C-alpha positions as CSV (number, residue, x, y, z in Angstrom):
1,X,-42.5,-87.3,-23.6
2,X,-45.3,-89.6,-24.7
3,X,-48.4,-89.9,-22.5
4,X,-47.8,-93.7,-21.9
5,X,-44.2,-93.0,-20.8
6,X,-45.4,-90.3,-18.3
7,X,-47.9,-92.8,-16.9
8,X,-45.3,-95.6,-16.5
9,X,-42.9,-93.2,-14.9
10,X,-45.5,-91.9,-12.5
11,X,-46.6,-95.3,-11.3
12,X,-45.5,-96.2,-7.7
13,X,-43.1,-99.1,-7.3
14,X,-45.8,-100.8,-5.3
15,X,-49.5,-100.2,-5.3
16,X,-51.0,-98.8,-2.1
17,X,-53.6,-100.5,0.0
18,X,-53.7,-103.6,2.1
19,X,-50.7,-105.9,2.1
20,X,-51.5,-109.5,0.9
21,X,-52.3,-111.9,3.7
22,X,-49.1,-114.0,3.2
23,X,-46.9,-110.9,3.6
24,X,-48.4,-110.3,7.1
25,X,-47.4,-113.7,8.4
26,X,-44.4,-114.2,10.8
27,X,-41.2,-115.0,8.9
28,X,-41.1,-118.7,10.0
29,X,-44.7,-119.3,9.0
30,X,-44.1,-117.7,5.6
31,X,-41.0,-119.9,5.1
32,X,-43.0,-123.1,5.9
33,X,-45.8,-122.1,3.6
34,X,-43.4,-121.3,0.8
35,X,-41.9,-124.7,1.2
36,X,-45.3,-126.3,0.9
37,X,-46.1,-124.2,-2.2
38,X,-42.8,-125.2,-3.8
39,X,-43.4,-128.9,-3.0
40,X,-46.9,-128.7,-4.5
41,X,-45.6,-126.9,-7.7
42,X,-42.8,-129.5,-8.1
43,X,-45.2,-132.5,-7.6
44,X,-43.9,-133.6,-4.3
45,X,-47.3,-132.8,-2.8
46,X,-49.9,-134.4,-5.1
47,X,-53.0,-133.1,-3.4
48,X,-55.5,-131.2,-5.6
49,X,-55.1,-127.5,-5.4
50,X,-58.5,-126.9,-3.7
51,X,-57.9,-129.6,-1.2
52,X,-54.5,-128.2,-0.3
53,X,-55.9,-124.7,-0.1
54,X,-58.8,-125.8,2.2
55,X,-56.3,-127.6,4.4
56,X,-53.9,-124.6,4.6
57,X,-56.8,-122.2,5.3
58,X,-58.3,-124.4,8.0
59,X,-54.9,-125.0,9.7
60,X,-54.1,-121.3,9.7
61,X,-57.5,-120.5,11.2
62,X,-57.3,-123.3,13.8
63,X,-53.8,-122.1,14.9
64,X,-55.2,-118.5,15.0
65,X,-52.5,-117.3,12.6
66,X,-54.8,-115.7,10.0
67,X,-58.4,-115.9,8.8
68,X,-57.6,-116.3,5.1
69,X,-60.2,-118.3,3.2
70,X,-59.7,-121.0,0.7
71,X,-60.0,-118.8,-2.3
72,X,-57.2,-116.5,-1.0
73,X,-55.0,-119.5,-0.6
74,X,-55.8,-120.8,-4.1
75,X,-54.8,-117.5,-5.6
76,X,-51.6,-117.5,-3.6
77,X,-50.8,-121.1,-4.7
78,X,-51.3,-120.1,-8.4
79,X,-48.6,-117.4,-8.1
80,X,-45.3,-118.7,-9.4
């Protein structure tokens, strides 16, 4: 067996470590955020990415849901 095949076979299905912030949210919150993300990607929400990310981050902090910062939300928004 080739070395590259061995490495691919040995890789875990999911990397260990800390779960992404959005995976730790309550199901209903995740559902609402995914809807916002879809609306932004489809153009229904026309806010600039960073403005939307700042608003999401601030709202989640204000409601004491999570302390994710703007950059983390931007990275999440960019995931398709």
